[in-house]
Structure formats: C-alpha cells, structure tokens
C-alpha positions in Angstrom: 0.0 0.0 0.0 2.8 2.4 1.0 4.6 1.6 -2.3 1.4 2.4 -4.3 1.1 5.8 -2.5 4.8 6.6 -3.2 4.5 5.6 -6.8 1.4 7.8 -7.2 3.1 10.8 -5.6 6.1 10.2 -7.8 3.9 10.1 -10.9 2.1 13.3 -9.9 5.4 15.0 -9.1 6.9 14.0 -12.5 3.8 15.3 -14.4 3.8 18.7 -12.5 7.6 19.1 -13.2 7.1 18.3 -16.9 4.3 20.7 -17.2 6.3 23.5 -15.5 9.2 23.0 -17.9 6.9 22.9 -20.9 5.4 26.2 -19.9 8.9 27.7 -19.3 10.1 26.6 -22.8 7.0 28.0 -24.4 7.6 31.4 -22.6 11.2 31.4 -23.8 10.2 30.7 -27.4 7.6 33.6 -27.3 10.1 36.0 -25.7 13.8 34.9 -25.8 15.1 38.1 -24.3 13.3 37.1 -21.0 15.7 34.3 -20.8 18.6 36.8 -20.2 16.9 38.0 -17.1 17.1 34.5 -15.6 20.8 34.0 -16.3 23.4 34.6 -13.5 25.6 37.7 -13.9 28.7 35.6 -15.0 26.8 34.1 -17.9 26.0 37.5 -19.5 29.2 37.8 -21.7 29.0 36.5 -25.2 32.0 36.1 -27.7 31.4 36.4 -31.4 28.0 38.0 -30.9 25.4 37.8 -33.7 21.7 38.8 -33.7 19.3 39.5 -36.6 15.7 40.5 -37.2 13.7 38.6 -39.8 10.2 39.6 -41.0 8.2 37.4 -43.4 11.4 35.6 -44.4 13.3 38.8 -45.2 16.3 39.9 -43.0 15.6 43.4 -41.9 18.9 44.0 -39.9 21.9 42.0 -38.6 24.3 42.9 -35.8 27.6 41.3 -35.2 30.4 42.0 -32.7 33.6 40.6 -31.2 32.0 40.5 -27.7 28.8 41.5 -26.0 28.0 42.1 -22.3 24.4 42.3 -21.3 23.2 44.4 -18.3 19.8 42.9 -17.4 18.9 45.8 -15.1 19.1 48.4 -17.9 18.1 45.9 -20.6 21.2 47.0 -22.5 24.0 45.1 -24.4 27.4 46.7 -24.9 29.0 45.3 -28.0 32.7 45.7 -28.9 33.7 46.3 -32.5 30.1 46.1 -33.8 29.1 45.7 -37.5 25.5 46.5 -38.2 23.8 45.7 -41.6 20.4 47.2 -42.5 18.6 45.7 -45.5 16.1 48.1 -47.1 13.0 47.0 -48.9 14.7 47.6 -52.3 17.5 45.2 -51.5 20.2 47.7 -50.8 22.4 47.3 -47.7 23.5 50.0 -45.3 26.6 48.9 -43.4 27.9 50.5 -40.2 30.9 49.9 -38.1 32.2 51.5 -34.8 34.2 50.9 -31.7 31.3 50.3 -29.4 27.5 49.8 -29.7 25.0 50.3 -26.9 21.9 48.2 -27.8 18.7 48.9 -25.9 16.1 46.1 -26.0 12.5 46.1 -24.9 10.6 42.8 -24.4 10.8 41.5 -28.0 12.5 44.2 -30.2 15.5 46.3 -30.7 14.4 49.7 -29.3 17.5 51.7 -30.1 21.2 51.3 -30.9 23.9 53.9 -30.2 27.2 53.6 -32.0 30.3 55.4 -30.6 33.8 56.0 -31.9 35.2 55.9 -35.5 31.8 55.3 -37.1 31.6 54.6 -40.8 28.3 54.0 -42.6 28.2 53.0 -46.3 25.0 53.2 -48.2 24.2 53.5 -51.9 27.7 54.5 -52.9 28.1 57.1 -50.1 30.2 57.0 -47.0 29.2 58.7 -43.7 31.7 59.4 -41.0 31.0 60.5 -37.5 31.8 59.9 -33.8 28.3 59.0 -32.7 25.2 57.6 -34.5 21.8 56.5 -33.1 19.7 54.0 -35.0 15.9 54.2 -34.3 14.3 51.2 -35.9 10.7 52.3 -35.3 11.4 55.4 -37.4 13.9 53.6 -39.8 16.2 56.5 -39.0 19.9 57.1 -38.2 20.7 60.3 -36.2 24.2 61.6 -36.0 24.2 64.4 -33.4 28.0 65.2 -33.8 30.0 66.6 -36.8 29.3 64.3 -39.8 30.9 64.0 -43.2 29.1 62.5 -46.2 31.2 61.7 -49.3 30.6 60.1 -52.6 32.0 60.3 -56.2 32.7 64.0 -56.7 30.8 65.2 -53.6 31.6 65.9 -50.0 29.2 67.4 -47.4 29.8 68.3 -43.8 27.4 69.4 -41.1 27.2 69.8 -37.3 24.6 66.9 -37.3 22.8 64.7 -39.7 19.6 62.6 -40.0 19.3 59.7 -42.5 15.8 58.4 -43.3 16.4 54.8 -44.4 12.8 54.3 -45.5 12.8 57.2 -48.0 16.6 57.3 -48.6 16.8 61.0 -47.6 19.7 62.7 -45.8 19.3 66.0 -43.9 22.3 68.0 -42.8 21.5 70.3 -39.9 23.5 73.4 -39.1 26.9 74.6 -40.3 26.7 72.8 -43.7 29.7 72.9 -46.0 29.7 71.5 -49.5 32.6 70.6 -51.9 31.8 69.5 -55.4 34.1 68.2 -58.1 32.2 68.7 -61.4 34.5 66.4 -63.4 33.9 63.4 -61.1 30.2 64.2 -60.9 30.0 64.2 -64.7 31.9 60.9 -65.0 29.5 59.4 -62.4 26.5 60.7 -64.2 27.8 59.3 -67.5 28.5 55.9 -65.8 24.9 55.7 -64.4 23.5 56.8 -67.8 25.3 53.9 -69.5 23.8 51.3 -67.0 
C-alpha cells in the first residue's frame, strides 16, 4: 500500500515538473530576451555576438560584434567592434561599423542602438563618417548628433549633425553645412549611371 502511494506521488510530481518545464520553454520561445533576465551575472558575456531580425522571411537587420555584455537591469547590451547591416525593402544594404555599440532592448524588439567611436556607414555609394550615431528602428532613421561627413563620387558634405531616413533614402544635414563639389567626377559618375 505504501509503495502504491509513493508511486502515485512520484507520478504526480513528474507530471507537474514536466508541465512547468513545458510552460517555461513556451515562454522562452515567445520572448527569448526574457531568458537573459534569468541568467546569472557571470553568464552574460558573449563572444562572437550575432543577432538578426527577420520579418516574413526577409532579413531586416543584422548585428555582429567581437564581444557583447548584457546588463539585465538596464536591458542593454554593450558590443565591442560592432558591425551593423540594415537591408532596405529595395534590396540595398547599409553597413555601419564602430568601436562600441549600446543596444537597448524592450521585451521583443531592438528599441535603439547607439554607436560610438570611429563610425563609418556606407550606403548607396556614399560614406558617412562621425563619432556618434543613433539607430531608431521604429522610425527607420539614423541620427548623427555630432559633426558628420558625407562623401561620394565628386561630392563631400559636412554638417554639425545629420539625419538619415532609411525608408525614404533621404539625408538631412543640420547646421553649419559645407559642400565641396568636383564637377569632373560628378560628370563621370552621371555618365556611368546613364550607361547602365
């Protein structure tokens, strides 16, 4: 009789434990960032970091770095030597690199990414250089609040700050704008694009 009671209790205990683990795994699949909150402090450093956002089978952005450290209290990851790739709806790629990235996460999405130090962003044949850039995914926008240079074939623009609208492929230089044009290079570039 005692053996039957112990066997019944063991079976109930097993079923309860299995159900708890199944619920926990379902929660993690629905919100993988929540898993980071459950990790001990020592487990929050990642070598060869890589993360991407995929929507309807299309990669929207990808972030890579040499090392990432996650601060679960601030829901922020600090990534060393980041490389960020943004894939627009037309198939063009914007690529950014920097010394450090601060990535702010909400429950399921990238909320904001702030790049610092030696930033270079290449997009559609142009190169942007600055010391700070902030990517705002909800607006599909990059804001560079410090002195920024935009250069391309036969063209160089500088401004105290700049905004890039990735959705509309528009650039706005704000304050103290300087322009340098090289008409010969612009003419060659126009001739090349006319031949294509």
